[in-house]
C-alpha positions in Angstrom: -4.8 -21.4 26.4 -6.9 -18.6 25.1 -4.8 -16.1 23.2 -7.7 -14.9 21.0 -10.3 -12.3 21.6 -10.7 -11.5 25.4 -7.6 -13.5 26.3 -5.5 -12.4 29.2 -2.6 -10.2 28.2 -0.1 -12.1 30.3 -0.9 -15.4 28.4 -0.2 -13.7 25.1 3.0 -12.2 26.4 4.2 -15.5 27.8 3.6 -17.1 24.4 5.3 -14.3 22.6 8.3 -14.6 24.9 8.6 -18.4 24.2 8.2 -17.8 20.5 10.9 -15.1 20.6 13.3 -17.5 22.4 12.7 -20.1 19.7 13.0 -17.7 16.8 16.2 -16.1 18.1 17.7 -19.5 18.7 16.9 -20.4 15.0 14.8 -23.3 16.3 12.0 -23.3 13.7 10.5 -26.6 14.9 10.1 -25.2 18.4 8.5 -22.0 17.0 6.0 -24.0 15.0 5.2 -26.2 18.1 4.5 -23.1 20.2 2.1 -21.6 17.7 0.4 -24.9 17.0 -0.1 -25.6 20.7 -1.7 -22.2 21.1 -4.0 -22.8 18.2 -5.0 -26.2 19.4 -5.8 -24.7 22.8 -8.2 -22.3 21.2 -6.1 -19.2 20.4 -7.7 -17.1 17.7 -6.1 -17.3 14.2 -6.1 -13.6 13.7 -4.7 -12.9 17.2 -1.9 -15.3 16.7 -1.0 -13.7 13.4 -1.2 -10.0 14.4 -0.5 -9.9 18.1 1.9 -12.8 18.5 3.7 -13.4 15.3 3.5 -9.7 14.2 4.6 -8.6 17.7 7.7 -10.9 17.6 8.6 -9.5 14.2 8.4 -6.0 15.5 10.7 -7.0 18.3 13.2 -8.4 15.8 13.3 -4.9 14.2 13.8 -3.2 17.6 16.6 -5.6 18.6 18.4 -5.1 15.3 18.2 -1.3 15.7 19.7 -1.5 19.2 22.5 -3.6 17.8 21.6 -6.6 20.0 21.2 -8.9 17.0 23.0 -8.9 13.7 21.6 -8.4 10.2 22.1 -12.1 9.6 20.1 -13.0 12.8 17.4 -10.5 11.8 17.1 -12.2 8.4 17.0 -15.7 9.9 14.4 -14.7 12.4 12.2 -13.1 9.8 12.5 -16.1 7.6 11.4 -18.4 10.5 8.4 -16.2 11.2 7.4 -16.2 7.6 7.4 -20.0 7.6 5.5 -20.2 10.8 2.8 -18.1 9.3 2.6 -20.5 6.3 2.5 -23.5 8.7 -0.3 -21.8 10.7 -2.3 -21.2 7.5 -2.4 -25.0 7.0 -2.9 -25.9 10.6 -5.9 -23.6 11.0 -7.4 -23.3 7.6 -9.4 -20.2 6.8 -13.1 -20.6 6.2 -14.2 -21.1 2.6 -14.3 -17.9 0.6 -17.5 -16.1 0.8 -19.1 -16.0 -2.7 -20.6 -12.6 -1.8 -17.1 -11.2 -1.3 -15.2 -10.6 -4.6 -11.5 -11.2 -5.4 -8.9 -8.9 -3.8 -5.3 -8.5 -4.9 -2.6 -7.8 -2.2 1.0 -7.0 -3.2 4.1 -5.1 -2.2 5.1 -2.2 -4.5 8.0 -2.4 -6.8 11.3 -2.5 -4.8 9.7 -3.4 -1.5 11.1 -6.6 0.0 9.6 -6.3 3.5 6.9 -8.8 2.7 5.6 -9.8 6.2 3.1 -6.9 6.7 1.4 -7.7 3.3 1.6 -11.4 4.1 -0.2 -10.9 7.4 -2.8 -8.7 5.7 -3.5 -11.4 3.1 -3.9 -14.0 5.8 -6.3 -11.8 7.8 -8.4 -11.1 4.7 -8.5 -14.8 3.8 -9.5 -15.6 7.3 -12.5 -13.2 7.0 -13.7 -14.9 3.8 -12.2 -12.8 1.1 -10.8 -14.4 -2.1 -7.2 -13.1 -2.0 -4.5 -13.2 -4.7 -1.3 -12.5 -2.8 1.5 -11.5 -5.2 4.3 -11.2 -2.6 7.3 -8.9 -2.5 8.6 -6.5 -5.1 5.7 -6.7 -7.5 6.6 -4.5 -10.5 3.9 -2.3 -11.8 3.7 -3.9 -15.3 3.3 -7.4 -13.8 0.7 -6.0 -11.3 -1.3 -4.5 -14.1 -1.1 -7.7 -16.2 -2.5 -9.6 -13.2 -5.3 -7.2 -12.7 -6.3 -7.4 -16.4 -6.4 -11.2 -16.0 -8.4 -11.3 -12.8 -10.3 -8.1 -12.5 -10.4 -7.8 -8.7 -12.7 -5.5 -6.8 -9.8 -3.8 -5.2 -6.0 -3.7 -5.0 -4.1 -3.4 -1.6 -0.5 -2.2 -1.9 2.0 -2.4 0.9 5.3 -0.4 1.4 7.4 -0.3 4.6 10.2 2.0 3.5 9.4 5.6 2.4 12.1 5.1 -0.4 9.4 3.3 -2.3 6.9 6.1 -2.3 7.7 7.1 -5.9 7.1 3.4 -7.0 3.9 3.4 -4.9 2.7 6.5 -6.7 3.4 4.9 -10.1 1.5 1.8 -9.1 -1.5 3.6 -7.6 -1.9 5.7 -10.7 -1.6 2.7 -13.0 -4.1 0.6 -11.1 -6.6 3.5 -11.0 -6.2 4.0 -14.7 -7.8 0.6 -15.3 -10.7 1.5 -13.0 -9.7 -0.5 -9.9 -9.7 1.2 -6.5 -6.5 1.1 -4.5 -5.9 1.0 -0.7 -2.4 1.4 0.6 -0.8 0.6 3.9 2.5 0.2 5.7 5.0 2.5 7.5 6.1 4.2 4.2 2.9 6.1 4.1 3.3 7.8 7.5 1.7 7.2 10.8 -1.3 9.3 9.8 -1.4 8.2 6.1 -0.3 11.6 4.8 1.7 10.2 1.9 -1.2 8.0 0.9 -3.3 11.1 0.5 -0.5 12.9 -1.3 -0.2 10.2 -4.0 -4.0 10.0 -4.4 -4.7 6.5 -3.1 -8.4 5.8 -2.7 -7.9 4.7 0.9 -5.3 4.1 3.6 -5.3 1.7 6.5 -3.0 1.8 9.5 -3.2 -1.9 10.1 -4.6 -5.2 8.8 -7.9 -5.0 10.8 -8.6 -1.5 9.7 -8.0 -2.6 6.1 -10.4 -5.4 6.4 -13.0 -3.1 7.9 -12.7 -0.6 5.0 -13.0 -3.4 2.5 -16.1 -4.7 4.3 -17.6 -1.2 4.1 -17.0 -1.1 0.4 -14.0 0.4 -1.4 -15.1 2.3 -4.6 -13.0 4.1 -7.1 -14.6 7.5 -7.7 -15.4 8.2 -11.4 -13.1 10.9 -12.4 -10.8 12.0 -15.2 -7.5 10.1 -15.1 -4.9 12.2 -13.4 -1.2 12.7 -14.2 1.5 12.4 -11.6 2.9 15.8 -12.4 -0.5 17.3 -11.5 -0.4 15.5 -8.1 3.1 16.9 -7.2 3.6 20.3 -8.9 6.8 20.8 -6.8 8.6 18.2 -9.0 8.7 20.9 -11.7 11.9 22.2 -10.1 13.7 18.9 -11.2 15.6 18.6 -7.9 14.2 15.1 -7.3 14.9 14.0 -10.9 18.4 15.4 -11.0 19.5 14.0 -7.6 18.0 10.6 -8.4 19.6 10.5 -11.8 23.0 11.5 -10.4 22.9 9.3 -7.3 26.0 7.2 -8.0 28.2 10.2 -8.8 26.9 12.1 -5.8 27.7 9.2 -3.5 31.2 8.7 -5.0 32.1 12.4 -4.8 30.8 12.6 -1.2 32.8 9.6 -0.2 36.0 11.1 -1.6 35.3 14.4 0.2 34.5 12.6 3.5 37.9 10.9 3.3 39.6 14.2 2.7 38.0 15.8 5.7 38.3 12.8 8.0 41.8 11.2 7.6 40.8 8.4 9.9 38.8 6.9 7.0 42.1 6.1 5.3 42.6 3.3 7.8 39.2 1.8 7.0 39.0 -1.8 5.6 37.3 -2.3 2.3 34.2 -3.6 4.1 34.1 -0.4 6.3 34.4 1.8 3.2 31.6 -0.1 1.5 29.4 0.3 4.5 30.1 4.1 4.6 29.2 4.3 0.9 26.0 2.5 1.7 25.2 4.9 4.5 25.8 7.9 2.1 23.6 6.3 -0.5 20.8 5.8 2.0 21.0 9.5 2.9 20.9 10.6 -0.7 17.9 8.2 -1.4 15.9 9.5 1.6 16.7 13.1 0.6 15.5 12.4 -2.9 12.3 10.8 -1.5 11.7 13.8 0.8 12.0 16.0 -2.2 9.5 13.8 -4.1 6.9 14.3 -1.4 8.1 17.8 -0.5 8.3 17.0 3.2 11.5 17.8 5.1 10.1 15.9 8.1 10.6 12.6 6.2 14.3 13.3 5.8 14.8 14.7 9.2 13.1 11.6 10.8 15.4 9.4 8.8 18.5 11.3 9.8 17.7 11.4 13.5 16.9 7.7 13.4 20.2 7.0 11.7 22.0 9.0 14.4 20.5 6.6 17.0 21.5 3.5 14.9 25.1 4.9 14.6 25.2 5.6 18.3 24.2 2.0 19.1 27.0 0.8 16.8 29.5 3.1 18.4 30.1 5.0 15.1 31.5 8.6 15.7 28.4 10.8 15.7 30.1 13.7 13.9 30.4 11.5 10.8 26.7 11.9 10.1 26.8 15.7 10.4 29.9 15.8 8.2 28.1 13.8 5.6 25.2 16.3 5.6 27.7 19.2 5.3 29.4 17.5 2.3 26.1 16.9 0.5 25.1 20.5 1.1 28.3 21.5 -0.7 27.6 19.2 -3.6 24.0 20.4 -3.8 24.6 24.1 -3.4 22.4 24.9 -6.4 19.4 23.0 -5.1 17.5 25.3 -2.7 14.9 22.7 -1.5 17.5 20.1 -0.9 19.7 22.6 1.0 16.7 23.6 3.2 16.0 19.9 4.0 19.7 19.3 4.8 19.9 22.3 7.0 16.8 21.2 8.9 18.1 17.7 9.4 21.5 18.9 10.6 19.8 21.2 13.2 17.7 18.3 14.5 20.8 16.2 15.3 21.7 15.8 19.0 24.2 18.3 20.4 26.6 15.4 20.9 27.0 15.2 17.1 28.0 18.9 16.7 31.8 18.3 16.7 33.0 17.7 13.2 36.3 17.5 11.3 37.8 20.5 9.5 36.0 21.3 6.2 37.9 20.5 3.1 38.9 23.1 0.6 36.5 24.3 -2.0 33.3 23.0 -0.3 30.6 24.6 1.7 30.9 23.6 5.4 
């Protein structure tokens, strides 16, 4: 089998399908056998990592979003893929580190638990001869800086999949740069075009692992400049909307949940588990709204809301519940002009099928 460079697409797709079948059946041994057999037949290490294992992981996300697999199944599949990556690293060892290539640190930002993108990046860089310190998921900024002081790498690569972690990424980027080390960022959190990477002042952004490796090979240098402050990067934060909403998140979710029940009597029949899930959904809406305010981009919030509408539709949740939630938040945040504008834009972006909503409760803006 030749799944590496120049391999036929159908061979790779057949392997991916067999791997998917093993992963979704929770058959880790079969998944390892499939990847080992491909490697032994000459498949390229990098292609197996990115096209095959990475492709199957992306399919896991798609199937979860479509409600064709459960959260537990998604977690089990992801765990198996992670262990297959580790097994492959030992089956097909990377070449010895190139002494001409200095040490690199790869980590997920504080709060980011989606570790596979960073794990794949670390494996790709190792396979290309870099000396890589992979710090894994949820690397707090103080721990990251302590590691950098101890190892003095040539560059730090930070990964974030969820936009919710952009404030943490901003903190980490600023802290790493303050010790004179250049920072490259990557992952879905930074936007398909890297717009949020530029906003928070990262030295470079890469859309994928191969692009990141190419940028490193070309040389990543931290420009000599006066250390900057985060408030200078994001002057719109002076209105305090992000800070106030983030600081009052729990109360805002609690008040919104009570108002949602008042407007929608059907909620009174919810089980405790259903109420908890509704509270989680409201919390996610508040968190994404706060993050959109942090980067001053309504599109980030609107994209999340329309994606959530599709998720709810797949799970047969009444579509008007999302619009009602946005209406309730608008009432709670009536003194926050930027937040109100973002909420309005997101509500207008919802499909027409979600236009029907329960009667507004007393004393709140509908």
